C-alpha positions as CSV (number, residue, x, y, z in Angstrom):
1,M,22.9,-25.2,-2.6
2,R,19.8,-23.4,-1.3
3,T,16.7,-23.3,-3.6
4,Y,13.9,-20.7,-3.3
5,R,10.6,-20.6,-5.2
6,I,9.9,-17.0,-6.2
7,F,6.5,-15.7,-7.6
8,Q,5.8,-12.5,-9.5
9,V,2.3,-11.5,-8.5
10,D,0.2,-8.6,-9.8
11,S,-1.8,-7.3,-6.8
12,F,-5.0,-5.3,-6.9
13,A,-5.7,-6.7,-10.4
14,R,-7.7,-9.5,-12.1
15,R,-5.4,-9.8,-15.1
16,K,-1.7,-10.1,-15.6
17,L,0.5,-7.0,-16.2
18,A,-1.9,-4.7,-14.4
19,G,-2.1,-3.5,-10.8
20,N,1.0,-3.5,-8.6
21,P,3.7,-6.2,-9.1
22,A,5.3,-7.8,-6.0
23,G,7.8,-10.5,-5.6
24,V,7.0,-13.4,-3.2
25,V,9.5,-15.8,-1.8
26,L,7.3,-18.7,-0.6
27,D,9.7,-20.1,2.0
28,A,12.5,-17.7,3.0
29,R,14.1,-19.8,5.7
30,G,17.9,-19.6,5.6
31,L,18.0,-16.1,4.0
32,S,19.7,-13.3,5.9
33,G,18.2,-9.8,5.9
34,E,20.9,-8.6,3.4
35,E,20.1,-11.5,1.1
36,M,16.5,-10.6,1.2
37,R,17.3,-7.1,0.2
38,Q,19.5,-8.3,-2.6
39,I,16.8,-10.5,-3.9
40,A,14.3,-7.6,-3.8
41,R,16.9,-5.5,-5.7
42,E,17.2,-8.2,-8.3
43,L,13.5,-8.5,-8.8
44,N,13.2,-4.7,-8.8
45,N,9.6,-4.5,-7.7
46,S,8.7,-1.8,-5.3
47,E,8.4,-4.5,-2.6
48,T,9.1,-8.2,-2.2
49,A,7.5,-10.3,0.5
50,F,9.5,-13.1,2.3
51,I,7.3,-15.7,4.0
52,L,8.7,-17.4,7.1
53,P,7.2,-19.9,9.5
54,G,4.8,-19.0,12.3
55,G,5.5,-18.9,16.0
56,S,3.7,-18.3,19.3
57,G,0.6,-16.2,18.6
58,Y,0.9,-16.0,14.8
59,D,0.6,-18.3,11.9
60,V,3.2,-16.9,9.6
61,E,5.8,-14.1,9.6
62,V,6.3,-11.9,6.5
63,R,9.2,-9.5,6.0
64,F,9.0,-6.8,3.3
65,F,11.9,-5.3,1.3
66,T,12.2,-2.6,-1.3
67,P,15.3,-2.7,-3.5
68,A,16.9,-0.3,-1.0
69,C,15.8,-1.3,2.5
70,E,13.4,-3.3,4.7
71,V,10.0,-1.6,5.4
72,P,7.6,-2.4,8.3
73,I,4.7,-3.5,6.1
74,C,3.4,-3.3,2.5
75,G,-0.2,-3.6,1.4
76,H,0.1,-5.0,-2.1
77,A,2.9,-7.4,-1.1
78,T,0.8,-8.6,1.8
79,I,-2.0,-9.3,-0.7
80,A,0.5,-11.1,-3.0
81,A,2.1,-13.1,-0.2
82,H,-1.2,-14.5,1.1
83,Y,-2.6,-15.1,-2.3
84,V,0.4,-17.3,-3.2
85,R,0.3,-19.0,0.2
86,A,-3.4,-19.7,-0.1
87,R,-3.0,-21.1,-3.6
88,E,0.0,-23.3,-2.6
89,L,-1.7,-24.6,0.6
90,G,-5.1,-25.0,-1.0
91,L,-6.8,-22.5,1.4
92,S,-10.1,-21.2,0.1
93,A,-11.3,-19.2,3.1
94,G,-10.3,-18.4,6.7
95,T,-8.2,-16.0,8.7
96,V,-4.4,-16.1,9.0
97,V,-2.5,-14.2,11.7
98,Q,0.7,-12.6,10.3
99,K,3.7,-11.1,12.2
100,T,5.2,-8.0,10.5
101,K,7.5,-5.2,11.7
102,A,4.3,-3.2,12.0
103,G,2.7,-5.7,14.5
104,I,0.8,-8.9,14.5
105,L,-2.3,-8.5,12.2
106,P,-5.0,-10.7,10.8
107,V,-5.4,-11.4,7.1
108,E,-8.6,-12.9,5.8
109,I,-8.9,-15.2,2.7
110,V,-12.3,-14.8,1.0
111,Q,-13.7,-17.1,-1.6
112,D,-14.2,-15.0,-4.8
113,G,-16.0,-17.2,-7.3
114,S,-13.4,-19.8,-8.4
115,D,-10.6,-17.7,-7.0
116,R,-9.7,-15.8,-3.8
117,A,-9.6,-12.2,-2.5
118,I,-7.4,-11.1,0.4
119,V,-8.6,-8.7,3.1
120,M,-5.7,-7.2,5.1
121,T,-6.2,-5.5,8.5
122,Q,-3.7,-2.7,8.9
123,A,-2.1,-1.3,12.1
124,A,-3.9,1.3,14.3
125,P,-4.7,4.5,12.4
126,A,-2.9,7.7,13.3
127,I,-3.3,11.2,11.9
128,A,-0.5,13.8,12.4
129,E,-0.9,17.5,12.7
130,P,-1.1,19.5,9.4
131,L,2.3,20.5,8.0
132,D,3.6,24.1,8.2
133,P,2.4,26.1,5.1
134,A,6.1,26.9,4.2
135,L,6.9,23.2,4.1
136,V,3.7,22.5,2.1
137,A,4.8,25.0,-0.5
138,R,8.2,23.2,-0.8
139,V,6.5,19.9,-1.2
140,T,3.9,21.1,-3.8
141,A,6.7,22.8,-5.8
142,A,8.7,19.5,-5.8
143,L,5.5,17.7,-7.0
144,G,5.0,20.4,-9.7
145,F,2.0,22.4,-8.6
146,S,1.1,25.3,-6.4
147,P,-0.6,25.2,-3.0
148,D,-3.7,26.8,-4.4
149,Q,-4.3,23.7,-6.4
150,L,-4.8,21.7,-3.2
151,R,-8.4,21.0,-2.0
152,P,-9.2,23.4,0.9
153,D,-11.0,20.6,2.8
154,C,-8.0,18.3,2.7
155,P,-5.2,19.3,5.2
156,V,-1.7,18.3,4.2
157,C,-0.6,15.9,6.9
158,V,0.7,12.4,7.4
159,A,-1.7,9.5,7.9
160,S,-0.6,6.1,9.0
161,T,-1.8,2.6,9.4
162,G,1.7,1.2,10.0
163,S,3.6,3.3,7.5
164,G,3.0,7.0,7.3
165,K,2.2,8.8,4.0
166,L,1.8,12.5,3.3
167,M,-1.8,13.1,2.0
168,L,-2.2,15.7,-0.7
169,G,-5.8,16.2,-2.0
170,I,-5.9,18.1,-5.3
171,R,-8.7,19.6,-7.4
172,S,-8.4,17.7,-10.7
173,T,-7.5,14.4,-12.3
174,E,-6.0,16.3,-15.2
175,L,-3.4,17.7,-12.9
176,L,-3.0,14.3,-11.1
177,H,-2.2,12.5,-14.4
178,A,0.1,15.3,-15.6
179,L,2.4,15.3,-12.5
180,D,6.1,15.0,-13.2
181,P,7.7,15.5,-9.8
182,D,11.2,16.4,-8.9
183,L,12.1,13.1,-7.3
184,A,15.4,14.3,-5.9
185,A,13.7,17.2,-4.2
186,L,10.9,14.9,-2.8
187,K,13.6,12.5,-1.4
188,E,15.4,15.4,0.3
189,L,12.1,16.7,1.9
190,T,10.9,13.3,3.1
191,P,12.6,13.4,6.6
192,L,11.0,16.8,7.2
193,T,7.4,15.6,6.5
194,G,7.3,12.8,9.1
195,G,6.2,10.3,6.4
196,S,7.7,7.9,4.0
197,G,6.0,8.9,0.8
198,Y,3.6,11.3,-0.9
199,Y,0.1,10.3,-1.9
200,V,-1.6,12.7,-4.3
201,F,-5.3,12.1,-4.8
202,T,-8.6,13.4,-6.2
203,L,-12.0,12.7,-4.8
204,H,-15.1,11.8,-6.8
205,P,-18.2,11.5,-4.7
206,G,-21.1,9.6,-6.4
207,E,-18.8,7.7,-8.8
208,E,-17.9,4.0,-8.6
209,A,-14.4,4.9,-7.4
210,L,-14.3,7.6,-4.8
211,V,-10.5,8.1,-5.1
212,H,-8.0,8.3,-8.0
213,G,-4.4,8.6,-6.8
214,R,-0.7,8.5,-7.4
215,M,2.0,7.5,-4.9
216,F,5.6,8.7,-5.0
217,N,8.2,7.3,-2.6
218,P,11.8,8.1,-3.8
219,A,13.3,7.9,-0.3
220,S,12.5,4.1,-0.3
221,G,13.8,3.7,-3.8
222,I,10.3,3.8,-5.4
223,P,9.8,6.6,-7.9
224,E,6.1,5.8,-8.3
225,D,4.2,2.9,-6.8
226,P,1.3,1.7,-9.0
227,V,-1.3,0.7,-6.4
228,T,-0.6,1.3,-2.7
229,G,-2.3,-0.4,0.2
230,N,-0.2,1.6,2.7
231,A,-1.5,4.9,1.2
232,N,-5.1,4.1,0.6
233,G,-5.7,2.5,4.0
234,P,-4.4,5.6,5.7
235,L,-6.4,7.7,3.3
236,G,-9.5,6.0,4.6
237,A,-8.6,6.9,8.2
238,Y,-7.8,10.5,7.0
239,L,-11.1,11.0,5.3
240,V,-13.0,9.8,8.4
241,H,-10.9,11.9,10.7
242,F,-11.5,15.1,8.8
243,G,-15.2,14.3,8.3
244,L,-15.3,14.0,4.5
245,F,-18.1,12.0,2.8
246,Q,-19.4,10.6,6.1
247,E,-23.0,11.7,5.9
248,G,-25.0,8.8,7.2
249,V,-21.9,6.8,8.3
250,T,-22.3,5.4,11.8
251,D,-19.9,2.4,12.2
252,E,-18.3,1.7,8.8
253,F,-17.1,3.8,5.9
254,R,-16.4,1.8,2.7
255,F,-15.1,3.0,-0.7
256,S,-13.2,2.0,-3.8
257,I,-10.0,3.5,-5.4
258,V,-8.3,3.5,-8.7
259,Q,-4.5,4.0,-8.9
260,G,-1.8,3.6,-11.4
261,E,-3.6,5.0,-14.5
262,A,-0.9,7.5,-15.3
263,I,1.8,4.8,-15.5
264,R,-0.6,2.3,-17.3
265,R,-0.8,-0.2,-14.4
266,A,-4.2,0.7,-13.2
267,G,-5.5,-1.3,-10.3
268,T,-8.3,-1.2,-7.7
269,M,-8.9,-2.0,-4.1
270,D,-11.7,-1.5,-1.5
271,V,-11.0,0.3,1.7
272,I,-13.1,-0.4,4.8
273,V,-12.9,1.8,7.9
274,S,-14.5,0.9,11.2
275,V,-15.8,4.2,12.8
276,K,-16.6,5.0,16.4
277,D,-17.7,8.5,17.5
278,G,-16.7,9.9,14.2
279,E,-13.1,8.7,14.4
280,P,-11.3,5.8,12.6
281,Q,-10.8,2.7,14.7
282,L,-9.7,0.0,12.3
283,V,-8.7,-0.1,8.6
284,R,-8.9,-3.0,6.2
285,I,-8.1,-3.2,2.5
286,A,-9.4,-5.8,0.1
287,G,-7.9,-6.8,-3.2
288,R,-7.5,-9.5,-5.8
289,A,-4.3,-10.8,-7.3
290,V,-3.0,-12.9,-10.2
291,I,0.3,-14.8,-10.5
292,A,2.2,-13.6,-13.5
293,F,5.0,-16.2,-13.4
294,E,7.1,-18.4,-11.1
295,T,10.8,-19.1,-11.0
296,V,13.4,-20.8,-8.9
297,L,16.5,-19.1,-7.4
298,E,19.5,-21.2,-6.4
299,L,22.1,-19.7,-4.0
300,E,25.3,-21.2,-2.7
C-alpha cells in the first residue's frame, strides 16, 4: 500500500475559498506520470503539483498536471507547492532551486508577518509576432466580442515565460466580466495561435491594480482559470516589450493584478519585470497562499 499526503491550497489568496485552488502531493515518489494525471483528474483543480526529491543542481523537482495532461510549469501550483513545502519543513525564508519541464528556476520564500509569501522566477520571456488579423477575428468571435473592442495599443500575440498565452487587451471591465466564450471554438483555434490559452485583460493606470483579467484554456481541460501566474508573468513581459506604462522605468517594472472576479474566486499577485534597454529580461511573480484542507490517498 502506498500512502500520499495531498493538500488543497488556495493560491494568490489570504483566505480560504478564494484565489486559485491547486492540489499538492507533498512526496510523489513512486507515482508514475499516468498516476499523477489520474490524481490531478480526481482532484479536478486546473493544476496539481507533484513534489519530488532534488538532484544535482536543484533542491526539488516539481511536475504539474491538469486533469488532462502534464504541463511544463504552472504559476499558482508553484506558489502552492512551495508554500506547503515551506510549512512542512519549517522554512521561513530563503531560496529554493526547483527543476521543472520549463527549466531549473529559483523560488524565494519570504517572511510575511507570521506567514510566508512565495516569489517565483519564471523562464526567459519571449514575445511572438502579432497574429494575422483574420485569425484575430476568429479568436475574438469565439470569445464573444469584435476586433474593434480590442485596445489599439495592445497587439494580439503570444507572450511566454515558459508557457505561451495569447494576450488580448480590451477596452472595458464590463465586457471582460460579461464574456461567455465558445470554449469548443477556442479549443479548435488553440493550435493556430501558437499559445496554450487566452488571457483577456483590461488596464487601469493609476489604480491599485493595473490589470484585471480572465484566463481561458479549454485545450488543457481548463474552461477558466481563476488566477494565473503563467498569464500575468508573460503579460508583464508583454507590457514592457510594447512600451506600455513604462515612463520613468529604468531597470524594474512592478504592478499588481486582480483576476477571478467574474467567477467569484478573486485573487491577487504582484508581477516584477527586470528591464534592460527597454526590453524584459527576467519575470518574477509574488503571491500568498492558504491551505484549505489536507487528506491522505492510499493506492495499491
